[in-house]
C-alpha positions in Angstrom: 0.2 -0.2 -0.3 1.5 3.4 -0.9 1.1 5.8 2.0 0.5 10.0 1.4 0.5 12.5 4.6 -0.1 16.0 3.5 1.3 18.8 5.8 -0.5 21.7 6.1 0.7 24.7 8.9 -2.0 26.1 10.9 -3.8 28.4 8.6 -3.9 25.9 6.7 -2.6 25.6 3.8 -0.3 22.3 3.0 3.5 23.0 4.1 4.9 19.5 2.4 4.2 16.0 1.7 5.8 12.9 2.3 5.2 9.5 -0.2 5.9 6.2 1.3 6.0 2.6 -0.1 4.7 1.5 -3.4 1.4 0.3 -4.9 0.0 -1.1 -7.3 1.0 -0.3 -10.9 -1.7 2.2 -11.5 -2.1 3.5 -7.7 2.2 3.9 -8.4 2.1 6.0 -11.2 -0.7 8.7 -10.7 0.4 9.1 -7.3 3.9 9.5 -8.6 2.8 11.7 -11.7 1.1 13.9 -8.9 3.5 14.3 -6.5 6.6 14.5 -9.0 4.7 16.9 -11.1 4.6 19.3 -8.3 7.5 19.6 -7.0 8.6 20.2 -10.6 5.8 22.9 -11.4 6.8 25.1 -8.0 10.4 24.8 -8.9 10.0 25.7 -12.3 6.6 28.4 -12.1 7.4 29.7 -8.1 10.3 31.2 -6.5 9.1 29.3 -3.1 12.2 27.3 -2.3 11.7 24.0 -0.7 13.2 20.8 0.5 13.6 17.6 -1.4 14.5 13.9 -0.1 13.8 11.0 -1.6 15.1 7.6 -2.7 16.8 7.0 -6.2 15.6 3.5 -6.0 11.8 4.7 -5.3 9.2 4.4 -2.1 9.9 7.3 -0.3 9.5 11.5 -1.3 9.6 14.0 0.9 9.2 17.3 0.5 8.8 20.8 2.5 8.6 24.6 2.0 10.6 26.2 5.3 8.6 29.3 4.3 5.3 28.1 4.4 5.9 26.3 7.5 6.7 28.9 9.3 3.8 31.0 7.7 4.2 32.9 4.6 1.8 33.2 1.9 2.8 31.1 -1.1 -0.6 31.6 -3.3 1.5 29.9 -6.7 2.8 27.3 -4.6 -0.4 26.5 -2.5 -2.6 26.5 -5.8 -0.5 23.6 -7.2 -0.3 21.8 -3.8 -3.8 21.9 -3.4 -4.3 20.9 -7.2 -2.2 18.0 -5.9 -4.0 17.1 -2.7 -7.5 17.5 -4.9 -5.8 14.7 -7.2 -4.8 12.2 -4.6 -8.6 12.2 -3.5 -9.9 11.4 -6.3 -7.0 9.0 -6.7 -8.5 7.2 -3.2 -12.2 7.7 -4.0 -10.8 5.3 -7.3 -8.5 2.9 -5.3 -9.6 3.4 -1.6 -8.0 0.2 -0.5 -4.5 0.7 -2.1 -4.1 4.2 -1.0 -3.2 5.2 2.7 -4.1 9.3 2.4 -3.7 11.2 5.3 -3.8 14.9 6.5 -1.2 16.1 9.6 -1.1 20.0 10.6 2.2 21.3 11.4 3.2 22.4 15.0 5.6 25.4 12.8 3.8 29.1 11.6 
């Protein structure tokens, strides 16, 4: 089962996410596409800095947006992250037992 945890700051903005493990081919492809495209889009389309940790062999991706964790606004990054969350919710609706989707509040802010 693939697990995705979306972290939100006290203002409710997504400030990071973690993807762990593997699912079936369809679920892995969908989650990878959404999460990697979001990271690439933030890097290419915004000026918001972020930290990325991953396992090159797959099965782990962690994105953190330090400024957003601290409560700074980043409307462009927020829009991209919310679009990712919406896509992940749709994956969960279609492949419920094969993906764990969690939301966590971050204590930074």
